[in-house]
KETIMI-85989 format. One record per residue (C-alpha): residue in three letters; x, y, z. Coordinates in steps of 0.05 Angstrom, whole numbers, plus 5000, padded with zeros to 4 digits. Each point is the difference from the previous one (the first is absolute). Layout:
AlaXYZ/...
***
This chain:
Met039182945581/Ala501649525056/Ser507449934983/Asp501350745009/Tyr498149945072/His505149485020/Lys506149774961/Pro500549245004/Val506949715016/Met503349514951/Leu493750004956/His503349654941/Glu503249465044/Cys493449865035/Ile496049934936/Glu505449564968/Ala500249565063/Leu492549864996/Asn501049684931/Ile492950224980/His495549584956/Pro494850444966/Glu494449525021/Gly502549905072/Ile497350235067/Tyr504650455040/Val499950345068/Asp503050685018/Ala499849915076/Thr502150725014/Phe496650464950/Gly502650665030/Gly500250514944/Gly498349484947/Gly506650034961/His501149255002/Ser492749854985/Leu499950444938/Ala506249664973/Ile497149315012/Leu493550194965/Glu504050194938/His502049274993/Leu493149695010/Lys495249804944/Gly494249615029/Gly503649905066/Lys498450305067/Leu503450445052/Ile497650025071/Ala503150565042/Phe499950095076/Asp501050605044/Gln497150195067/Asp501750744990/Glu494250484984/Asp504450434955/Ala502049384961/Arg492649824992/Arg498750694970/Glu505849904951/Ala497349314981/Leu493350314980/Lys503650364943/Ile501849334966/Thr494449794953/His503549404969/Arg495049424996/Ser505249505024/Phe501050395066/Ile496849845067/Phe501750395063/Cys499249735071/His500150535056/Ala503449535049/Asn506749815031/Phe503749464961/Met499549555061/Tyr492949864976/Leu502549764932/Lys496549334998/Lys493450275026/Phe499550564947/Leu502349564943/Arg494649515019/Leu494850565001/Asn502150154929/Gly499449284978/Val507549884997/Thr503649415034/Gln506649984961/Val504450554971/Asn506050034953/Gly504050545035/Ile500150445063/Leu503850655008/Ala500950355067/Asp503950655010/Leu500650065076/Gly502250735000/Ile495950585024/Ser497850454942/Ser503350684993/Tyr493250345000/Gln498649715069/Ile506650265027/Asp498950694970/Glu492950085028/Pro500950335069/Gly493149805024/Arg501849264998/Gly505650075051/Phe505149594960/Ser504550594984/Thr506250185040/Arg500450664963/Tyr493150305011/Asp496250075065/Gly493649605004/Pro495849565046/Leu503549385028/Asp495549544959/Met503649554950/Arg494049564984/Met500149724929/Asp492749825009/Lys496150565034/Arg494949485022/Gly505149725049/Ser499950235072/Leu507449995021/Thr504250624986/Ala507350195012/Ala497650465056/Asp496949395035/Ile506749644997/Val504350555028/Asn494950215053/Gln497549325023/Tyr504949434984/Ser504749785056/Glu507350224999/Thr502049284985/Asp495349954940/Ile502350684972/His507249775008/Lys498549364963/Ile496450354942/Leu505550524991/Gly505549485003/Met496849474956/Tyr496350424947/Gly504250645003/Glu506749655011/Ile502550595041/Arg505649875049/Asn497650435058/Ala492949735000/Arg499949885075/Thr502150715016/Val494950304952/Ala494449565027/Lys501650245071/Ala500150744978/Ile493249914964/Val496849715063/Gln502950555044/Gln497850554952/Arg492849744994/Ile498950065075/Ile500950754993/Gln496250064934/Ser497149504950/Phe502749984929/Thr495050214948/Arg504250284943/Thr505949744959/Glu504050635017/Glu499549865075/Leu503049314989/Arg505350274953/Asn502150525052/Leu501149455051/Leu503849564950/Asn504750584984/Arg503549875066/Phe501849294980/Ala501250044924/Pro507249924975/Arg502650674976/Gly499550094926/Lys495449394994/Glu493850295033/Asn495349904941/Lys501949274992/Tyr499149895074/Phe493150345000/Ala498049574940/Gln502149365037/Val495850185061/Phe494050204959/Gln500649364959/Ala500049595064/Leu493650335024/Arg496749934932/Met501649264997/Glu496849895069/Val493950444985/Asn498549604937/Lys502349325026/Glu504249954937/Met504149395020/Gln493849585016/Ala496550234936/Leu506249824959/Glu500449305031/Asp492649874987/Phe500650264929/Leu506149584982/His496749355023/Gln493750164962/Ala504050184938/Gly503149315002/Glu493049695001/Val496950404943/Leu505850014951/Glu499549454948/Lys505949574979/Gly505150424962/Gly496850645028/Arg504550575022/Leu500650335068/Val503450684995/Val501350395064/Met503750655011/Ser501950185071/Tyr503550605031/His501649745070/Ser504849445019/Leu494849665044/Glu495049974943/Asp505249774951/Arg502149445047/Met492849775007/Val499149994924/Lys506649644990/Asn498349475053/Tyr493149894971/Ile502849894930/Asn505649545024/Lys496449625055/Gly492550084988/Lys499350365067/Val501950685028/Phe503249745064/Gly503049325018/Glu502949444959/Val497349694936/Asp494949445008/Lys501749294975/Asp495749424976/Met500449305030/Tyr506049844955/Gly503950615023/Asn498950394936/Glu499150755009/Ile493050274987/Lys501150664965/Pro494650354960/Phe504850474964/Glu506550044963/Ala503850665002/Val501350314931/Asn505550465028/Arg504549765056/Lys501750715020/Pro494850565000/Ile499950464940/Glu501750735017/Ala498350644963/Ser505050304951/Glu504250605019/Asp496150424949/Glu493349825032/Ile502750155070/Lys502250694975/Glu492950134975/Asn496449685058/Lys503449965069/Arg494849505024/Ala503049484953/Arg506549985040/Ser497549505052/Ala495649594953/Arg501349244995/Leu496349604947/Arg499049255007/Ile496849544948/Ala497649295009/Val496549474958/Lys494649545029/Leu502249274994/
***
C-alpha cells in the first residue's frame, strides 16, 4: 500500500498536531506516498480529507485509496483555494503540509533528483511544467545561477561554481546528472561530497519547481480557508522554508513586519502552538535519515 512507498516523517506528531475531529474537513497539501493521508482517514467518521499533489506518481498512489471520505486533487498546493472551491469547500478544520521530497522521487533515476544515480537533468515535480534543471544550468546567467546556489543551496562557493558551470557549458551542454556531479567534484569539501551534491541539487529543484513562490501562495491561502480554531501543521527541511513558515505564523506574512490596525494592534491570523520547531526523535532519525533536518511547526487560527 501507499505507506510502503514512502515513510512519512514524524507521523504521530503530525496527526496529533492536527487535533482531528471525526466530522471535520482536512487537507493533506502534499500527498506524496500517502502515509499522512491514510493516518488522517483512520480518524475520520463522516468528515472529509482533500489531498493535493502535482506529481504523477503520487496521483497513481492516490488511486489506491478507496475511502469514501477521500478526495484527491492532482495539483500544486499553491492552487489550494481554487480546488477546494471546485469541491464545494470554503472552510477547513486543519491543513498539513510536509515540504520534503519523497524518498521514491529521490530513488527514481529517471526523475533527475538523485545524486547517487545517473539520470536526465530534469527535476520537475510536475511533468506538465516546461522548465528543467538542464534549462537552468545551460541557459541561466552566471549571476542567476550564483544566486540560486547561494540562496537555495546555501553553499559557500556558489560564485565559483556558477562560473565553472557557465565555462563548461560553452564546450558542452549539461544533459545528465552525472555530468553535473563530475564538475561539482572539483569544488566539494573532502569527505562531505554527498552533502554538497545534495545541496546543489536541492537548489536546482527549488528553482525548477518555484517552491518558494508556491509555499508563499499556499501559506496565505491556508490562512484564508482555515476556520477559527483550525490547525496549520507544516514540516520543512530547509532553513529558508522554515523561516517563511515561522514568519507567516508569527506575523501573518512571509516577509516584512506584522500589519497593525488603526489603533496599533497587531493583525495576526495565527498563534503558534510551539515556540520552537519540533524535531524528530533520535530513534526515528536512526530509522529514517531524512528526518534529521525536519522541523515541525504548529499554529492555531485565531
